[in-house]
N, C-alpha and C positions, 0 to 999 in steps of 0.2 A: 449539348444539353439548355433547355432554351427555359428562364426564367419564367417563373411569375409572372412580368410586367408584359414582357414577349408573345405569351403563349393567351395572355389576355387577350391583347392589341390583334393577334389571330385570330380568335374565334368572335371579338366583335364584327373584326374585317370580313368574316364567312356571312356573320347571321347579319351584315349588314345596320351595321351601328356605328359609322364613321364619325359621325355627332356627335359631339360633346357637348352637354350645357356643365356647365360647373361655375364657381366661387373659390376659388385656392383657397385653403391656408396650411400649414405648417405639415398635415398628418394626412393632406394627398399630395406634394411635393416629391415623393419615392412612385408616385403612378402618372406623374404628369412628367418625369424623367423618361428623355429621348425619346421625347414626341415623336410618331412618325409622323412624313410628308403629308401621308395621305389621307388622313385625317386632320375635321376639323374642330376648331374649339371655339363653343360660344359664350365669352365672360357674359355677367349680370352681377349685375352690383351689389345684388342682395338676393337670398336666398328663394324666396318668395317670388318676382320676376324666374329664377333662374330653371324650375319647377316649372312653372305659369308658359315659360315658353318652348320648354321639352311636352311640355301638352298640346297646347299649338301644331306644333313640330309633328306629333304623333298622329297628333286627328287627322290632320291637313294630306296626310303623305300615307296613311292608313299601315305605319308599320309603324314596333318598340320604335323607344326614345333611349338615348342612355345620360346618367347622369349624374354628378359627381358634385358631392355634398361635405361641408367641416367639420366631420366629429358631432358632436350632442348639441352643438349651442346650432352648427346648419342647419340637420333637422328640426330645431324648434323652431328657427325663424319660417323655414319652406313649410312648417304643417297646416296653413289654412289652406296655399297649391296643392298638400296630396289629400288633402278632405279633399280640396276640388276634384281633382283627377280620380279619385278611388269614386264619383260620384257616377264621374261623367265615362265612367271605363274605362281608361285613358291606359293603353300599357309602356309603363314607365317601368326601369329596368333604373333605381336605384341607391346608388353605392356610396358608402360615407367613409372616409378617413377612421381607424380608432388608435390609443399609444401603443406604443410596445409590447409587446409581449411578455419581452422580460421586468414591467414596472406596473402589469397590469392589478396585480395585486397591488400595492402601495398608492394607487387612485391618484394618477397626476393632472394636474394643468392640463386640461381637455381630454382626459378619460372620460368614455360617455359606460356610465354604468347602466347595467340591462340594458345595450343598444337597442338588440333585437326588441326591445317591449315598448322603448318609444315615440316610433312611429302604429303602432298596432292601435286600434283597429282599420286604420286606413291602409292599409298594404293588402293583399294576399297571400302575400309570403313574406317571413322577415331571419334574418343566420344570419349566424356568424359561421366562419366555419374556424373548427378545431386546431385546422394545420393549417400553416401557408397552403399546401399542396395543395391543397380541396379550393382555394380561392376558382381556379376556369371553371371547373365544377359545378362551386355554388351559382356563378355569371349565368352558365348555361342553364340549370336547372328554373335560376328567374326567370331567363330568356322567357321557358318554355311558359309556366304556370302564368305570367303575365301578358302570352299573346291567348292559351288559353283563353274558349267564353265562360262564363263571362269574362273579360280582360280588362285590366288594372295595374295598379301600384304596386312594385314589392323590393324588399326593402337589403341589400347584403352588405353589412358590417365591416369592415376590411383591416387590419393592423399593421401599420405603417411601415414593420418591417419585413412584411413576407412577401413584397412586389421584386426584390434579389433574391430568392434562392428559387435551386432547381426544380424542376418541375415534368412529368414524360405530358407526352403532346395525348390532346381530348378529342373523338372525333367528334365532327357536328351532326345531328343526327334529323333526324326528317317526322313531326310530330305533326299526325293529324289534330285541325285549331278547330274544324268543323264535324260540327253537326246535327240527326236531319230524326226527327220525329215517327213515327210504329205506323207507315203502308197506311192499316187496319186503321190507324186514328184520323190518316187523313182523309180515307176513303167517309168517313161519318161525321168529321166534318165539314167534308162538302157537300154531303146529302145534308147538312143544315142548312150551309148558305142556299142551296139551293131551293128548300123550300121556307124560305123566309120571304113576308110578303113585302116588308122593308127593313134596307138589311143598311146598317151602320159601317162604317171600317173608322177609327178610332188612329192613327196613326203616332208613334214616338220617333225619338234620336236612333233608338236600335236601329232600325234600318235602313238608318244614311249609315251608320258607321259599317253594316254587314253588305253596301251597296246592293238595297232590294227595291230601288227605285222604278226601273223596267217591271220586273215582277209588278210590284203591287199599283202602276196602272194599269198595267192587262189584267190586275184581279179589281179592281174598281171598272173596268172597263165591259168586263162582263159578266165580272155580276149585277152593276149597275147603280155600286153600293155609293152614301154618299160618304165623303169626306173628310173628317175632323183631325185636327193636327193636337195630340195629345197633349193635357196641360202642364205647364213648365217645361215640355221640355226644352235640349239643348241645343239642339238639334232636326235639320228640316230633313224628311224619308218623302213626299213630295211633295210634287210639285204646285204654288199657290195659282196659279195661272191656268191650274183643271180645271173647263165646267162642270166636275164633281166636287169641287174644293168647297167646302161650306167655313172656315174657320179656324177658328183657334177653341177649345170647348177651356169655360172658365175654370180656374183652379179651387172652386171651395164645391162641397158633397152637392148643400140643393139645389144648384145652380146651374152643375150639370147636371146633373140627374134629370130637371126638367129640358135644359137641352137635346137630351135623348130620346125623351118621354115616348115620342112615335115612333120609335121603332122597335122591334119584333125581336130584331137580331142585331148584338153590336160587335164588331170582331175585334178585337184590340189587341193591336200588331208595336212588337218594341218600344212598349210603357206600359207601365203601374197600371195595375184600376185601383185606384186613380191618385195623381200626388196633387196632393192639396193647401193651401195657405192660402188666407185667415180659413181658419175654424168656422163654417157657420154648419148646424144641424142639418143632417135631412140624408135622406135613403142614400146608398152608392148608387142605386141605379130603382128602374121602377119595380116592382114586384112581375114576375109573369115575364121579361127581359129575357132569354139569353143570350150570354154572352161566355164566349170565345175568346181564350187569349193565349196571344202565341210572345215566347220571348225568348233570348237562349243564356236566362238564369234562372237556372234551379231554384234559386231564393225569392226572388218576384214571384214567379211559379205557387210558390208555398205558401210565401204571405195574401197575398190577393183570396177577397172573403165571399166573392159570387163567384157561378160558372166554371167552364172546365177550364184546366190550363193544358197547351204545348210545351214542349224543352224542343228548340232549335234553332240554330244559325235561321235570321230570320228572310235573306235572299235562296236559300240552299228549301226551307220548309214550302214556302209561297210557291216558287217554282214545284218545286211536287207534289202541289196540291190543287194547281193550274189543271189539271190536266184530268183530273176528276169534274170538270166544270164546264156546263155549258153555255152557253149566253143565256144571261135572262132574261124573260116576257114582263117586270115588272118592271118599271118607266122609272127614267135616266133619273135623278136630282133635276132639280131647277138652281138653278147659278146665283150664288150673295148679288146683293147688290154692293156696287159699286158705294166705295167713300166718300162724301161732299170736298168740295173742295177746298181747304180753310183761306181765310179771311190773314190779307194780305199787311197786315197792318204791325205796331211797332210799340210794346217790343214785340219778336218775335215769338210766335207760337208755335210752338212743342210740337203739332199737328204742321205745320206748312214747314217745318224743316222734313220730316218724315216725307210730306207730300213731293216738294224740291228733291229729297235723295231716288223718290221713286221716276221722276224723269229725269235724271241726269246719269246716272250709275248702270253702268255698262253688265248686260245680263248676268256677262261669267265674274260677275265682280265677289270677290267672300265681304259678310257684315257679319262684325263681332260686336256683340249688346251687349254692355253696361250701363245702361240710366232704365234701372228697373222706373220710375219715376211712369217713364215716357218708352217703353216694351209693348203695352198695347195698342198706343199709336205704331211707331214701327210694325209689329204686324199686319193692321191693318191697312197701312199704304206703304210699303216695303215689299214687292213677291220678290220671294225666290224659287227659282223658277229650277235651277241647275246642281246635282246632286254637290255636296262639302260645300252649298254655299252658306249656312249662319251657322254662329258656334255661341252661345251663351250658359254661362255659368252654369253646373248642374248640380249644385251646394248650396246654393244664396251666399252666399258667399261674395266680397268682394276683394279686387285684384286682379284679374281673369284675363280682361280682354286684353288689357294693352299688352304685356306682356307675349301674350296667344299673337296676337297681334304680328309680333316676332316669328314666333314660329312659323305661322301659317305660311308666309312672305318665305320664310326659307324656302319650304318642303315647297308652294306653288308661283315658283317667279314668274308665270307669265302671268296672271288673275291678278285685276287689283284688288285689295284689301282695307277693308274702309272699315276703322274699329269707333263705336259709337259712346261714349261716357257720359256721363253725369260728370259733373265737378267735383262732386266727393270723392263719387268711384275712381275720380284719373287720379288720388292722391297715394293711393293701395300702394300702388307697384311701379310712380314714376317714371323709377330709375329703368327701367327699362328701354326712354324715350337712346338715353345714351345706347346702348346699342343697337335698336337702328340706326341713328347715328352714325357709328361706327363701319356697320359692314352696309350703310348708304341705302339701306331698303325705302325702297318710296313704300310707304302707307304710310296715310290718309290717318288721322286720330283728330276725330270732330269733337268737340268736350261741350255741353250744353250749359251754357251759365245759367242759374236760378238762384245761384249764395244760399240752397238750403238742402236740406236733406226730399228732397221733397215725400218720399214714401213712407219715409219715418212720419209723416204729418199727418198721411192716406189714412195711415192704422195710426196715430193717434184719435185722428176722429173717427173709424171705424171701431174700437176700440171703447169707445165714449171716458177717453185719459184727460178730457178735456187739454186745452192750448198753448199750454202754460208750460211743456215741460222741455226743460233744457237742454243746451249741444246738438239743437235742430236748424243752426242758421252757419254758413260760411260763408261772414264775410270778408272782404280784404283778399280772397286770391290771387296772385297774377298767376296765370297759369303761362301766360303769354313768355313772360321772364323765364319762369321756372322751364318753360321748355328750350327755350334760347340756352339759357345756358348748361343745356346738355346734347347742346350741336343740332336744334332740330331749327328749322325753320317756322317760324309762327305768326299769325296771325288773327286779327278780334276785327268781329262785323255785331254792326248794327241795326243795319235794316234792312228789311226783307228783297229786296230789292240783292242785294251785293251777295247773296246767301249761289245761284244757283251758278255763278260765271267764275265766284271764284271756287268754288267747289270741282270746277269743268280744267282750270288752272292750274290750282294742287291735283289733281291725279293727274297732271303730265312729270311733276315733279321727278326727275333721277331719283330722288332724298327726300327721309321724312319729311313731311306737315305735318303741323299742330293748328285749329283751326277753333277757339272759339267764341263759339254761337255764345252773343246774348239774349235769352231766350226772359216769355212772360212765367213770371214766381209763382202763377194761379196753379196751384196744386190741381192734379187730379182724383178720383175718388177709385176706391183700393177693386172692386172691380166695376 
């Protein structure tokens, strides 16, 4: 009879989870004993980086990823990344070791008290099996829950002495993971779209997760809809270079409502209605506007305060909606104006960096953005034209992009991967550079050095709290030396004419590179 360990590895193999992201401790060593030769172990030097690497891998591969953390302290270290994965609907099966069952009543060192409560509410399901024999079934259940829409992280706490207990074999099952709305409701929605005189289509991150690009392009072209990116969406679900694409909606109530005020019907696909920050008083939408909302998340459908909602997989829903629509007679939307070419001055303007990236990056590049003060410039200049081409934190927390870039590259080895971060953002999970170097992953990390938390200065101006706020400046960081200490090639540039040739050269590298770009310190406005 197989042991719990052997049966678990067989289960993971059948479920396609043969890459394990972890940072092992004493309570995890029994699980890692006799590690199978066909499995890959990706070591992160701190648990927040471990979870974010798995997050990037799961998002880019479209499959659940397996994570192994070190009991309660490891879960605590990872919590920021778990929060981000939860908001990004990333399917992660997160496990953590627990103390030996015979000692639990004594609460020994490294005992995880109320282990299942620790990651809540930022996991879909949390469980510690009552018996060792229940461990494989618990992991299987966790996998199915993680992959059911809306996807998300789950957690299983496993006592360290469970792995050598004998267990009966477990049958791997097929579980349907996609659903679609009532066909009668789809016909009603099609009639509403057909009757609209001026239609807006707002596309969110769920569209990219559900592989709905082709269906949404067909929908926009059939209905002549003006297409907008949902505010603060961490993924791109519609090509930026399509003539119907109008840009990104602002994440503030009044400004967003004004952008959509000319449309009589607004179809929101794969996004909240809406995702805001900061708070600017105003109506969610102009009175009388017909709002139709499609999401794979029942909680999101219940949360919105206007219009009607349909719950279902985005691609499946749009594909089933299309046959009910004929080509619209309304005018096609006008193309949006192109942004101006920024000056090539010194210090380098952040806009010039983004303009340069738009010229030198291959079309298939995957970009991870964690420079909050320049995100608007990134979206203005750099066009995402392929699915899975853009990732940004869905929680607002920092520390995602650098390790996630490692995971994305592991999942998509043939696509160039570029992470653009602020110097402040780069400090949150900089340990992930070591993993990139050890695995010889050719990821380009571009660090915009402005020696400040520029986004917080913009918030301070918006909130009218004055300019003398402590803790917003970041002098004397030497990112080049830090990166070299982790084993990466690193260099710094200060002149605009150096930017394009340096990026082009580093994109040809077979190992990770860190490029620090000294940029103008003048901040941009929040909205």
